[in-house]
C-alpha positions as CSV (number, residue, x, y, z in Angstrom):
1,R,85.6,62.2,107.2
2,K,88.6,60.1,107.9
3,N,90.9,62.7,106.5
4,K,89.3,65.4,108.6
5,E,89.7,63.4,111.8
6,S,93.3,62.6,110.9
7,F,94.1,66.3,110.6
8,T,92.3,67.4,113.7
9,T,94.3,64.9,115.8
10,D,97.7,65.8,114.4
11,K,99.7,68.9,115.1
12,R,98.9,71.9,112.8
13,P,100.6,75.1,111.8
14,P,99.3,78.0,114.0
15,V,97.4,80.7,112.2
16,F,98.2,84.4,113.0
17,L,95.5,86.9,112.2
18,L,96.5,90.5,111.5
19,P,93.6,92.8,110.9
20,G,93.4,96.0,108.8
21,L,92.6,99.6,109.3
22,A,89.8,100.2,111.9
23,S,89.5,96.4,112.4
24,T,90.6,96.1,116.0
25,R,88.3,97.1,118.9
26,L,89.7,99.9,121.0
27,V,89.0,99.9,124.8
28,S,89.1,102.9,127.2
29,W,91.6,102.8,130.0
30,K,90.5,106.1,131.5
31,H,87.2,107.5,132.7
32,K,86.1,110.4,130.5
33,P,83.2,112.6,131.5
34,C,80.9,113.7,128.7
35,P,79.4,117.0,130.0
36,Q,78.2,118.3,126.6
37,N,74.7,117.0,127.2
38,A,72.9,115.5,130.1
39,L,71.7,112.7,127.9
40,L,75.2,111.6,127.0
41,S,76.8,108.6,128.7
42,D,80.3,109.0,130.2
43,I,83.0,106.8,128.7
44,K,84.1,104.5,131.5
45,M,87.0,102.3,132.1
46,L,87.1,99.2,129.8
47,D,84.2,100.5,127.7
48,H,84.5,99.7,124.0
49,V,84.9,102.9,122.2
50,W,85.6,101.5,118.7
51,L,83.2,100.1,117.8
52,N,80.4,101.0,120.3
53,M,77.0,101.3,118.7
54,N,75.4,103.1,121.7
55,L,78.0,105.9,121.4
56,L,77.5,106.1,117.7
57,I,73.8,106.5,118.1
58,Q,74.4,109.2,120.7
59,M,76.8,110.9,118.2
60,G,74.1,111.0,115.5
61,T,71.3,112.1,117.7
62,I,72.8,114.2,120.5
63,D,76.4,115.3,120.2
64,S,79.5,113.8,118.6
65,K,82.2,115.8,120.4
66,C,82.8,113.5,123.4
67,W,83.3,110.4,121.2
68,T,85.6,112.3,118.7
69,E,87.7,113.7,121.6
70,C,88.2,110.2,122.9
71,M,89.2,108.8,119.5
72,T,91.6,111.7,118.7
73,L,95.3,111.3,119.3
74,G,97.7,114.1,120.5
75,K,99.9,116.1,118.2
76,Y,102.5,113.4,117.8
77,Q,100.4,110.3,118.3
78,T,100.3,110.6,122.1
79,D,97.2,110.1,124.2
80,F,95.1,113.3,123.6
81,D,94.7,115.4,126.8
82,G,92.8,118.3,125.2
83,A,95.8,120.6,125.2
84,D,96.7,120.3,121.5
85,D,93.6,121.9,120.0
86,G,94.5,125.4,121.0
87,Q,91.8,125.8,123.6
88,D,92.5,127.4,127.0
89,A,93.7,125.2,129.8
90,Q,90.3,125.4,131.3
91,T,87.1,125.0,129.3
92,S,84.0,127.2,129.7
93,K,82.5,124.6,132.0
94,G,85.6,124.4,134.2
95,D,86.7,121.0,132.9
96,Q,90.5,120.5,132.9
97,P,92.0,119.4,129.6
98,S,92.9,116.0,131.2
99,S,89.2,115.3,131.7
100,R,88.5,115.9,128.1
101,G,91.2,113.5,126.9
102,C,91.0,109.8,126.6
103,K,93.3,106.8,126.8
104,L,92.5,104.0,124.3
105,R,94.3,100.7,123.9
106,P,93.6,97.7,121.6
107,D,91.4,95.0,123.0
108,E,92.9,91.5,123.4
109,G,92.3,88.0,122.1
110,L,90.4,86.6,119.1
111,D,87.2,88.4,120.1
112,S,88.9,91.8,119.5
113,I,89.3,91.1,115.8
114,S,86.3,88.8,115.2
115,S,83.4,91.3,115.2
116,L,83.8,94.9,116.2
117,A,80.3,95.1,117.9
118,P,79.2,91.5,118.5
119,G,75.7,90.6,119.6
120,S,74.3,94.0,118.9
121,I,71.0,94.4,117.0
122,S,71.9,98.0,116.2
123,S,75.3,96.9,114.8
124,N,73.5,94.7,112.3
125,L,71.1,97.4,111.5
126,F,73.6,100.3,111.1
127,V,76.8,98.7,109.9
128,G,75.7,95.2,108.8
129,G,78.5,93.0,107.5
130,T,81.2,95.6,108.0
131,N,80.9,94.8,111.7
132,T,82.5,91.4,110.9
133,V,86.3,91.1,110.6
134,Y,87.7,87.6,111.1
135,A,84.7,85.9,112.7
136,W,83.8,83.7,109.7
137,L,87.4,82.6,109.0
138,I,87.9,81.6,112.7
139,Q,84.6,79.6,112.6
140,W,85.6,77.9,109.4
141,L,89.0,76.9,110.7
142,A,87.5,75.6,113.9
143,D,84.7,73.7,112.1
144,N,86.7,72.2,109.2
145,L,90.3,71.9,110.5
146,G,89.9,71.6,114.3
147,Y,91.6,74.8,115.2
148,D,91.0,76.4,118.5
149,V,92.4,79.1,120.8
150,T,95.7,77.3,121.1
151,S,96.4,77.4,117.4
152,I,94.8,80.6,116.3
153,V,96.6,83.7,117.5
154,A,95.1,87.2,117.2
155,L,97.5,90.2,116.6
156,P,95.3,93.2,117.5
157,Y,96.9,96.7,117.4
158,D,95.9,100.3,117.7
159,W,95.3,101.1,114.0
160,R,95.4,104.8,114.6
161,L,99.2,104.7,115.1
162,S,102.1,104.4,112.6
163,P,104.0,101.1,113.1
164,D,106.9,102.8,114.9
165,K,104.6,104.2,117.5
166,M,102.8,100.9,117.9
167,E,106.2,99.6,119.0
168,S,107.4,102.5,121.1
169,R,104.0,102.9,122.9
170,D,102.6,99.4,123.1
171,G,105.6,97.1,122.2
172,F,103.4,95.7,119.4
173,L,106.2,94.4,117.2
174,T,108.1,92.8,120.1
175,L,105.0,91.2,121.3
176,T,104.2,89.9,117.8
177,R,107.6,88.3,117.6
178,K,107.1,86.6,121.0
179,K,103.6,85.5,120.2
180,I,104.7,83.9,116.9
181,E,107.7,82.2,118.6
182,A,105.5,80.8,121.4
183,A,102.8,79.5,119.1
184,V,105.4,77.8,116.8
185,E,107.0,76.2,119.9
186,S,103.7,75.0,121.2
187,N,102.3,73.7,118.0
188,G,105.4,72.2,116.6
189,L,105.2,73.7,113.1
190,P,105.9,77.1,111.5
191,G,102.8,79.2,111.1
192,I,100.4,80.8,108.6
193,M,100.3,84.6,108.7
194,V,96.9,85.9,107.4
195,A,96.8,89.7,107.0
196,H,94.0,91.9,105.6
197,S,94.2,95.3,104.0
198,M,96.6,97.6,105.9
199,G,97.6,94.6,108.0
200,N,99.7,93.6,105.1
201,S,101.6,96.9,105.3
202,V,102.0,96.4,109.0
203,F,103.4,92.9,108.4
204,R,105.8,94.3,105.8
205,Y,107.0,96.8,108.4
206,F,107.3,94.0,111.0
207,L,109.6,92.0,108.7
208,E,111.8,95.1,108.1
209,W,111.9,95.9,111.8
210,L,112.8,92.3,112.7
211,R,115.7,92.3,110.2
212,V,117.1,95.5,111.8
213,Q,116.4,94.0,115.3
214,M,118.5,90.9,114.5
215,Q,121.3,93.0,113.1
216,E,121.3,95.0,116.3
217,E,121.3,91.9,118.4
218,A,124.3,90.5,116.4
219,Y,126.2,93.8,116.8
220,E,125.6,93.8,120.6
221,R,126.9,90.2,120.8
222,Y,130.0,91.2,118.9
223,V,130.7,94.1,121.2
224,Q,130.1,92.0,124.2
225,Q,132.4,89.3,122.8
226,A,135.2,91.9,122.3
227,K,134.8,93.1,125.9
228,D,134.9,89.5,127.2
229,S,138.1,88.9,125.1
230,A,139.8,92.0,126.5
231,A,139.1,90.8,130.0
232,A,140.3,87.3,129.1
233,Q,143.5,88.4,127.4
234,A,145.4,88.3,130.6
235,T,144.9,84.6,131.0
236,A,144.1,83.3,127.5
237,S,146.9,82.5,125.0
238,A,147.2,84.2,121.7
239,E,146.8,80.8,120.0
240,G,143.1,80.8,120.6
241,Q,142.6,79.0,123.8
242,G,140.2,81.5,125.3
243,P,136.4,81.6,125.0
244,F,136.5,84.6,122.6
245,W,138.7,82.7,120.2
246,R,136.4,79.7,120.3
247,R,133.4,81.8,119.5
248,R,135.4,83.4,116.7
249,A,136.1,80.0,115.2
250,L,132.5,78.9,115.5
251,Y,131.2,82.0,113.8
252,R,134.0,81.7,111.2
253,G,132.6,78.3,110.3
254,L,129.0,79.6,110.3
255,I,129.4,82.4,107.8
256,N,132.1,80.9,105.7
257,P,131.7,77.1,105.4
258,G,133.2,77.1,102.0
259,G,136.6,78.2,103.2
260,A,136.9,81.7,101.6
261,T,139.0,84.0,103.7
262,G,138.1,87.5,102.6
263,I,135.2,88.3,104.9
264,V,136.8,86.3,107.8
265,D,140.0,88.3,107.5
266,E,137.9,91.5,107.8
267,E,136.1,90.0,110.8
268,D,139.4,89.1,112.5
269,D,140.8,92.6,111.9
270,A,137.6,94.2,113.2
271,I,137.3,92.1,116.3
272,L,141.0,92.2,117.1
273,D,141.0,96.0,116.8
274,L,137.9,96.1,119.0
275,A,139.4,93.7,121.5
276,R,142.6,95.8,121.8
277,E,140.7,99.1,122.1
278,S,137.8,98.0,124.3
279,G,139.6,98.4,127.5
280,R,141.0,101.8,126.7
281,Q,137.8,103.1,125.2
282,E,135.3,101.8,127.8
283,D,135.0,105.2,129.4
284,R,134.6,106.9,126.1
285,E,131.9,104.4,125.1
286,Q,129.8,105.4,128.1
287,S,130.1,109.1,127.1
288,S,129.4,108.3,123.4
289,A,126.2,106.4,124.4
290,R,124.8,109.6,125.9
291,Q,125.4,111.4,122.6
292,R,122.7,109.9,120.4
293,P,122.6,110.9,116.7
294,N,120.0,113.5,116.0
295,N,117.3,113.3,113.4
296,E,119.4,114.9,110.7
297,E,122.1,112.2,111.1
298,L,119.5,109.5,110.5
299,E,117.7,111.3,107.7
300,N,119.5,109.5,104.9
301,G,118.1,106.2,106.2
302,H,119.3,102.8,107.3
303,D,122.4,102.7,105.0
304,E,124.2,105.3,107.0
305,Q,123.8,103.7,110.4
306,S,127.1,102.0,110.1
307,T,128.9,105.3,109.9
308,T,127.3,106.5,113.2
309,R,128.5,103.4,115.0
310,K,131.6,103.3,117.2
311,Y,132.8,100.3,115.3
312,P,131.4,100.6,111.8
313,K,133.5,97.7,110.5
314,L,132.0,95.4,113.1
315,Y,128.5,96.6,112.4
316,E,128.9,95.6,108.7
317,L,129.7,92.1,109.8
318,A,126.8,92.1,112.3
319,K,124.5,93.0,109.4
320,V,125.6,89.8,107.6
321,E,125.0,87.6,110.6
322,G,121.7,89.4,111.4
323,D,120.5,88.8,107.8
324,T,121.4,85.1,108.1
325,E,119.5,84.8,111.4
326,W,116.5,86.8,109.9
327,I,116.2,84.4,107.0
328,S,116.5,81.4,109.4
329,W,113.8,82.9,111.7
330,L,111.4,83.3,108.8
331,G,111.9,79.7,107.7
332,K,111.4,78.4,111.2
333,H,108.4,80.5,112.2
334,I,106.3,81.5,109.1
335,W,105.6,78.8,106.6
336,T,102.8,80.6,104.6
337,Y,101.8,84.2,104.1
338,V,98.2,84.8,103.0
339,G,97.7,88.5,102.0
340,L,94.0,89.4,101.6
341,A,93.3,92.7,99.7
342,A,96.9,93.8,100.2
343,P,97.6,97.5,99.2
344,L,101.1,96.7,97.9
345,L,101.4,100.2,96.4
346,G,99.2,101.9,98.9
347,A,95.9,103.7,98.4
348,P,95.0,107.4,98.0
349,G,91.8,107.2,100.2
350,P,93.5,107.7,103.6
351,L,95.4,110.8,102.3
352,R,92.2,112.2,101.0
353,S,90.7,111.8,104.5
354,V,93.7,113.8,105.9
355,L,93.4,116.6,103.3
356,S,89.6,117.2,103.4
357,G,88.0,114.5,105.7
358,E,86.0,111.3,105.1
359,N,83.4,110.2,107.7
360,M,83.6,106.5,106.9
361,G,79.8,106.4,106.9
362,L,79.6,107.4,110.6
363,P,77.1,110.1,111.8
364,F,79.3,113.1,111.7
365,T,80.6,115.5,109.0
366,H,83.7,115.1,106.8
367,E,85.2,118.1,108.5
368,E,84.7,116.6,112.0
369,A,86.2,113.4,110.8
370,R,89.2,115.2,109.4
371,G,90.2,116.3,112.9
372,L,90.4,112.6,113.9
373,E,92.3,111.6,110.7
374,L,94.8,114.4,111.0
375,S,95.8,113.0,114.4
376,F,96.2,109.4,113.1
377,G,99.7,108.4,112.1
378,S,98.5,105.3,110.4
379,T,97.3,107.2,107.3
380,S,100.9,107.4,106.0
381,T,101.3,103.6,106.3
382,V,99.4,103.2,103.0
383,H,100.7,106.2,101.1
384,T,100.9,105.5,97.4
385,I,104.2,104.2,96.0
386,S,105.1,104.8,92.3
387,T,105.6,101.8,90.1
388,K,108.7,103.6,88.8
389,M,110.4,102.6,92.1
390,G,110.2,99.0,91.0
391,F,112.4,99.5,88.0
392,C,116.1,100.4,87.6
393,D,116.0,102.6,84.5
394,G,114.0,105.5,85.8
395,D,115.2,108.9,87.0
396,D,113.1,108.5,90.1
397,M,114.9,105.3,91.2
398,G,115.8,106.0,94.9
399,N,119.5,105.2,95.2
400,G,120.1,104.0,91.7
401,T,123.3,105.0,89.9
402,E,124.2,105.0,86.2
403,R,126.3,101.9,87.0
404,D,123.4,100.2,88.6
405,R,121.2,100.8,85.6
406,A,123.9,99.7,83.2
407,T,124.6,96.4,85.0
408,G,121.0,95.6,85.7
409,K,121.4,95.8,89.4
410,N,118.5,96.9,91.5
411,P,119.9,99.1,94.3
412,N,116.8,98.5,96.5
413,S,116.6,94.8,96.0
414,N,118.6,91.6,95.7
415,L,116.6,90.8,92.6
416,A,117.2,91.5,88.9
417,C,115.5,94.6,87.5
418,L,111.9,94.0,86.2
419,E,112.7,95.7,82.8
420,E,115.3,93.0,82.1
421,L,112.5,90.4,81.6
422,V,110.6,92.3,78.9
423,S,112.9,91.6,76.0
424,G,112.9,87.8,76.6
425,I,109.1,87.8,76.8
426,E,108.8,89.9,73.6
427,S,111.3,87.8,71.6
428,S,109.2,84.6,72.3
429,K,106.1,86.0,70.5
430,G,106.0,83.7,67.5
431,T,102.4,83.7,66.3
432,N,100.8,84.1,69.7
433,D,100.7,87.0,72.0
434,P,102.9,86.1,75.1
435,W,101.0,88.6,77.2
436,K,97.5,87.2,76.4
437,N,97.0,85.5,79.8
438,F,99.0,88.2,81.7
439,P,97.3,91.6,81.2
440,A,98.4,92.9,84.6
441,L,102.1,92.1,83.9
442,R,101.8,93.6,80.4
443,L,100.5,96.9,81.8
444,L,103.2,97.0,84.5
445,L,106.2,95.8,82.6
446,K,105.6,96.7,79.0
447,E,103.4,99.7,79.2
448,R,104.8,100.9,82.5
449,Q,101.5,102.1,83.9
450,D,101.7,104.3,87.1
451,W,99.2,106.0,89.3
452,D,99.2,109.1,87.2
453,S,99.3,107.5,83.7
454,A,95.7,108.5,83.0
455,F,95.0,111.1,85.6
456,P,97.0,112.7,88.5
457,T,96.2,111.2,91.9
458,F,95.7,114.7,93.3
459,R,95.1,117.9,91.4
460,V,94.7,121.5,92.7
461,E,92.8,123.9,90.4
462,R,93.4,127.4,91.6
463,E,92.0,130.7,90.3
464,F,92.8,134.3,91.2
465,C,89.9,136.7,91.0
466,H,89.5,140.4,91.6
467,E,86.9,141.4,94.1
468,D,84.5,142.7,91.5
469,K,84.6,139.5,89.4
470,N,82.8,136.2,90.0
471,T,84.2,132.7,89.3
472,P,85.3,131.4,86.9
473,C,88.1,133.9,86.5
474,D,90.6,134.3,83.7
475,N,93.7,133.8,85.9
476,Q,93.8,130.1,86.6
477,T,96.6,127.6,87.5
478,Q,96.7,123.9,87.9
479,V,99.1,121.8,90.1
480,D,99.3,118.0,89.8
481,F,100.6,115.6,92.5
482,G,101.7,112.1,91.7
483,A,102.9,109.2,93.9
484,K,106.4,110.6,94.1
485,D,105.0,113.9,95.6
486,I,103.1,111.8,98.2
487,M,106.2,109.7,99.0
488,D,108.4,112.6,99.7
489,G,105.8,114.7,101.5
490,R,105.8,117.5,98.9
491,I,102.0,117.4,98.8
492,F,101.8,118.4,102.4
493,E,104.1,121.3,101.9
494,Q,102.2,122.6,98.9
495,F,98.7,122.2,100.4
496,N,100.0,123.9,103.5
497,K,101.1,126.9,101.3
498,I,97.9,127.0,99.2
499,W,95.4,126.7,102.1
500,K,96.1,128.8,105.1
501,E,94.8,126.9,108.1
502,K,95.0,127.6,111.8
503,G,97.8,125.6,113.4
504,E,99.1,124.4,110.0
505,P,97.8,120.9,110.5
506,L,99.3,119.6,107.2
507,G,102.7,120.9,108.3
508,V,102.3,118.8,111.4
509,K,101.4,115.8,109.2
510,F,104.6,116.4,107.2
511,D,106.6,116.3,110.5
512,Q,104.8,113.1,111.4
513,L,105.9,111.6,108.0
514,R,109.5,112.6,108.6
515,Q,109.6,111.3,112.1
516,S,108.0,107.9,111.5
517,W,109.5,107.0,108.2
518,W,112.6,109.1,107.4
519,H,114.2,109.3,110.8
520,S,113.8,105.7,111.8
521,K,116.3,102.8,112.1
522,V,113.9,100.7,110.0
523,P,114.4,101.3,106.3
524,N,111.7,103.6,104.8
525,M,109.3,101.2,103.0
526,L,107.4,104.1,101.5
527,D,110.1,104.9,98.9
528,K,110.3,101.5,97.3
529,T,108.0,98.9,95.8
530,P,107.6,95.7,97.9
531,D,109.3,92.5,96.9
532,R,108.0,89.0,97.7
533,P,109.1,88.2,101.3
534,H,111.4,85.2,102.0
535,I,108.6,82.9,103.0
536,K,108.1,79.4,101.6
537,H,104.5,79.9,100.4
538,V,102.9,83.2,99.5
539,I,99.2,83.6,98.5
540,L,97.7,86.9,97.6
541,A,93.9,87.2,97.1
542,Y,91.8,90.2,96.3
543,G,88.6,91.3,94.7
544,T,88.3,93.4,91.5
545,D,85.7,95.4,89.4
546,I,84.2,97.4,92.2
547,S,84.0,101.2,91.8
548,T,87.1,102.6,93.5
549,E,88.4,106.1,94.1
550,V,91.7,106.7,92.4
551,G,92.0,110.5,92.2
552,Y,90.8,113.8,93.6
553,V,90.5,117.4,92.4
554,Y,90.6,120.3,94.8
555,R,89.6,123.8,94.0
556,K,90.8,127.1,95.6
557,T,89.5,130.6,94.7
558,D,91.7,133.5,95.8
559,T,90.1,136.9,95.8
560,H,92.5,139.9,95.5
561,L,91.6,143.4,96.4
562,D,92.5,145.9,93.7
563,N,95.8,147.8,94.3
564,S,96.5,145.8,97.5
565,T,99.4,143.6,98.2
566,A,98.9,143.2,101.9
567,E,98.3,139.6,103.1
568,T,95.2,138.9,105.2
569,D,95.2,137.2,108.5
570,E,92.1,135.3,107.7
571,F,92.2,131.5,107.5
572,D,91.0,129.6,104.4
573,G,89.5,126.6,106.1
574,V,89.6,123.0,105.1
575,P,90.8,122.3,101.5
576,S,87.7,122.0,99.3
577,M,87.4,118.9,97.1
578,S,85.5,119.5,93.8
579,Q,85.8,116.1,92.1
580,I,86.4,112.4,92.8
581,I,87.9,110.3,90.0
582,W,86.6,106.7,90.0
583,E,87.8,103.6,88.3
584,E,84.8,101.4,87.4
585,R,84.4,97.9,86.0
586,H,87.0,97.1,83.4
587,G,89.1,100.1,84.3
588,R,86.8,102.8,82.9
589,L,87.5,106.2,84.5
590,V,84.7,108.6,85.5
591,S,84.6,111.9,87.3
592,E,82.0,112.7,90.0
593,S,81.4,116.3,91.0
594,Q,81.3,117.1,94.7
595,I,79.8,120.6,94.0
596,V,76.1,120.9,94.7
597,E,74.5,122.0,91.5
598,P,71.0,123.6,91.5
599,A,68.3,121.3,90.0
600,S,65.9,122.5,87.3
601,F,62.2,123.0,88.1
602,T,61.4,120.0,86.0
603,D,63.9,117.8,87.7
604,T,62.6,118.9,91.1
605,L,59.0,118.3,90.1
606,L,59.8,114.8,88.8
607,R,62.2,114.1,91.6
608,K,64.9,113.3,89.1
609,K,68.5,113.2,90.3
610,K,71.3,114.3,88.0
611,D,74.0,111.7,87.3
612,K,77.1,113.2,88.9
613,R,79.4,110.8,87.2
614,R,80.8,111.6,83.8
615,P,83.3,109.6,81.7
616,L,86.7,111.1,81.5
617,K,88.1,112.0,78.1
618,T,90.8,109.3,78.3
619,N,91.1,105.7,77.4
620,S,90.6,103.0,80.0
621,W,94.0,102.7,81.8
622,L,93.6,99.2,83.2
623,H,91.5,96.1,82.5
624,H,90.0,96.0,86.0
625,S,89.0,98.4,88.7
626,G,89.9,97.9,92.4
627,D,88.0,96.3,95.2
628,G,86.1,99.5,96.4
629,T,88.9,100.6,98.7
630,I,92.3,99.7,97.1
631,P,92.8,100.7,93.4
632,Y,93.6,97.9,91.0
633,I,97.1,99.2,90.2
634,S,98.1,98.6,93.9
635,L,96.5,95.2,94.1
636,M,97.9,94.0,90.8
637,W,101.5,94.6,91.8
638,A,101.2,91.2,93.4
639,H,101.7,89.8,89.8
640,T,105.4,90.9,89.9
641,W,105.9,88.5,92.9
642,L,105.1,85.7,90.5
643,L,108.4,86.6,88.8
644,H,110.5,86.3,92.0
645,A,112.3,83.1,91.1
646,T,113.3,84.4,87.6
647,R,114.5,87.7,89.0
648,A,116.5,85.9,91.7
649,M,118.2,83.6,89.1
650,R,119.1,86.6,87.0
651,S,120.4,88.8,89.8
652,L,123.9,90.0,89.3
653,N,124.4,90.9,92.9
654,S,127.1,88.4,93.7
655,T,127.4,89.4,97.3
656,S,123.9,88.1,98.2
657,S,124.0,84.5,97.1
658,M,122.0,83.6,100.2
659,L,118.9,85.3,98.6
660,E,119.3,84.0,95.1
661,G,117.2,81.2,93.6
662,E,116.5,79.4,90.4
663,R,113.4,79.2,88.4
664,I,111.9,75.8,87.6
665,S,111.0,76.4,83.9
666,N,112.2,78.0,80.6
667,P,114.9,80.5,81.4
668,N,114.1,82.7,78.4
669,N,110.4,83.7,78.8
670,A,109.7,84.7,82.3
671,L,105.9,84.1,81.8
672,D,106.3,80.4,80.9
673,S,106.8,79.6,84.6
674,I,103.4,80.9,85.6
675,K,100.4,78.6,85.4
676,V,97.0,80.3,84.8
677,S,93.6,78.9,85.5
678,H,90.1,80.2,86.1
679,R,86.9,79.2,87.7
680,P,83.8,80.5,85.7
681,K,81.2,82.5,87.4
682,G,78.8,80.1,89.3
683,G,81.2,77.2,88.6
684,S,83.1,74.9,91.0
685,E,86.0,73.5,88.9
686,W,89.2,75.3,87.9
687,I,89.9,75.3,84.1
688,E,93.2,76.0,82.5
689,G,93.7,79.4,81.0
690,Y,92.6,83.0,81.7
691,G,89.0,82.5,80.6
692,I,86.7,84.5,78.4
693,E,87.8,87.8,76.9
694,R,86.9,91.1,78.4
695,S,84.3,91.9,75.8
696,E,82.4,88.7,76.7
697,V,82.5,89.2,80.5
698,D,79.0,89.2,82.1
699,T,78.6,92.6,83.6
700,E,75.7,91.8,85.9
701,S,76.2,92.8,89.5
702,P,77.0,89.8,91.6
703,S,74.3,90.8,94.0
704,N,71.8,89.7,91.4
705,D,73.1,86.1,91.5
706,G,71.2,83.3,93.2
707,D,72.2,81.8,96.5
708,T,75.1,79.9,95.0
709,G,77.4,80.3,98.0
710,T,77.2,79.8,101.7
711,S,74.3,80.5,104.0
712,N,76.6,81.4,106.9
713,P,75.6,84.8,108.3
714,H,79.2,86.0,108.1
715,G,79.7,84.9,104.5
716,T,78.6,86.2,101.1
717,K,76.2,84.3,98.8
718,Y,77.6,84.2,95.3
719,K,80.3,82.4,93.3
720,P,82.3,85.0,91.4
721,K,84.5,84.3,88.5
722,M,88.0,83.8,89.8
723,V,91.4,83.8,88.0
724,R,94.4,82.1,89.6
725,F,98.1,82.6,88.8
726,Q,100.8,80.2,90.2
727,S,104.6,80.0,90.0
728,S,107.3,78.2,91.9
729,G,111.0,78.5,92.5
730,K,113.9,76.9,94.3
731,S,116.5,78.4,96.5
732,R,120.1,77.8,95.4
733,S,121.6,78.0,98.9
734,T,119.0,76.0,100.9
735,G,117.3,73.9,98.2
736,M,113.9,75.1,99.6
737,E,111.1,75.0,97.0
738,Y,108.7,77.9,97.3
739,T,105.4,78.9,95.6
740,T,103.6,82.1,94.8
741,T,99.8,82.3,94.1
742,V,97.7,85.3,93.1
743,I,93.9,85.0,93.1
744,E,91.6,87.6,91.6
745,A,87.9,87.4,92.4
746,I,85.7,89.4,90.1
747,G,83.1,91.5,92.0
748,V,84.3,90.8,95.6
749,E,84.5,93.9,97.7
750,H,87.4,94.8,99.9
751,K,86.0,93.9,103.3
752,E,84.4,90.7,101.9
753,T,87.8,89.1,101.4
754,T,87.9,88.0,105.1
755,R,84.4,86.4,104.9
756,N,83.7,85.5,101.3
757,Y,83.4,81.7,101.2
758,D,84.7,81.3,97.6
759,I,87.9,83.4,98.0
760,L,88.7,81.8,101.3
761,A,88.1,78.3,100.0
762,A,90.3,78.9,97.0
763,T,93.0,80.3,99.3
764,F,93.0,77.5,101.8
765,T,92.7,74.8,99.2
766,D,96.3,75.9,98.2
767,V,97.2,75.9,101.9
768,L,95.9,72.4,102.5
769,K,97.7,71.1,99.4
770,N,100.9,72.5,100.6
771,L,100.3,71.0,104.1
772,H,100.0,67.6,102.4
773,D,103.1,68.1,100.2
774,D,105.4,69.6,102.9
775,Y,104.2,67.8,106.1
776,G,102.0,64.9,105.0
777,L,99.0,66.5,106.7
778,I,95.6,66.7,105.2
């Protein structure tokens, strides 16, 4: 009691809550008539549209069109005005397209991300616990640690948009930066970022955007300094008496305190050249500013931005200063990052919803849902990323060269290549298996498992039949798509060719992908695996062993008329999915048919249902399944973050000493630095080691357990088995010690990670320990 009072009277780190997909309420900012039926309610100003149970009930019982029109975005993620769907400018009832459109914006404050439809009996009846987002965590922080509205900051956003559109339309990234800075200033300590599901991908994008923003700010300062120096040259002496030269000396000491002259000489040359030319080129600069680089010039990404600058040499120096300020900003403002159910390598589900639709349990068809999901730019935010992109020795390595692979340099990272660590681990075998407590790292590093190791993420089975023959036909082909095909958009191009659809919606999705990710100043994060961010404490927690979709099979039958080569003008309709591939407990793969099969007379009479799931003829690819939404291969990439300190120590990139670190452990076996413990199912104490072997695991459903957890209405009521992995490191340049923790909770479903008592207690136990160690707070 004394400790609790001590904490609640002291300053505390602010908590920032970043929700996931479909986890922020959306509010109408435009009156929308619903003339389809007299029983329908109009959507009025400030009405909650997502999630509004009254509207959902009307959807299921009267008409879904008005609500879906309101939720739909325009062709390039603009506010939908009804003009993008190919209909006439005037509907049959005389409604103008503008009256059919809608304007939705994210709600504000903690309430917007607590419960999507609070206080509604129908919400509990129809959507139950999925209605709750961060309500229980907010209540727990308030009850146990004295948090309130001054120290918990909500970061709601329009989850339909890609991150670049969140910024360009709503200023979300800029506002996030300002909110974080203000909360840290007010509370006196750096904060705790808590992100769930897609919110982790949005946070990753925010960090990359912030880095570019600070580089831009440094570049603008340099340009302005040069302009000031040109104006001051008439009165300032060449010996450095003017304000520009004082700033130059100050910056010289900042970036080069050790006295090396190489980079400073470059800086002097660049700024001197700029200073001499600034007066003569001022007019040309205004003209150049009007000639912005087009998309093709930006297509090759962030690395070529310096070549499009008026002063590329100066921009290279600005990037160095910007990176320094970026690292400093993170240290000052974000002390801990808690990633709940983080899709580090993406998930195939959102892409499935784009290709063929997924109604998310709402009362409308998959095809109707597809119209919505085609308009959402956010679906690409969690596109699958190949594990190959995390290694340096693969042909698929983005910008890797033979020299990079030969020297062990990772072209997409300041860390050593992952494959470098395997030989040291293997050589330390002795009589024991060094991988015994690290099955995830064994699968990733040694066996090099990827999305398509056991089955392709997407497959198209296509048959060509003559008009007088029925399926199956002899002429059949098969096309497989892996993570690489999703990353580069090839899957959209191929589906667009195979299925002829009105308006080519998948071609539009390909354009969206290029616009938001390839033609952006922010480096494309969809073509590389994520590394641990430069934050003092990182905790990743997720559930496992829930049946999760990991692959899909689509089927297309083409009928050809005999002796005819003419193409038809008919459209094929929505791509047809024939199978879903699931990973089940302990990584078993099964196939579920989506084709309705006629039941026998006996089965009909006895009301027997056929089991649509059949085991695949392949070995189990992983030791766990995912959390019901995110496949395990995406979740378990978190284990590579445990190796961050070792990889930083081994990095041969001598130009990035600021980001290097040193591991606190045996330098030979990378796994020796990781502490492993587990909490048995139903238990309360953590025990050293991984726990019982897979063959001994209790396979009972956690829903059959007794009430061994919390009775809070937002929480779940069982104590799952949990396994915890912990590592630590120390920065060479700053001396900062940092920690990484990965927590796996067996049987915890994706959405439960924000409200499950056990997983949150395990996570915040680490947070409280770090608070005590770093700040003396309890």
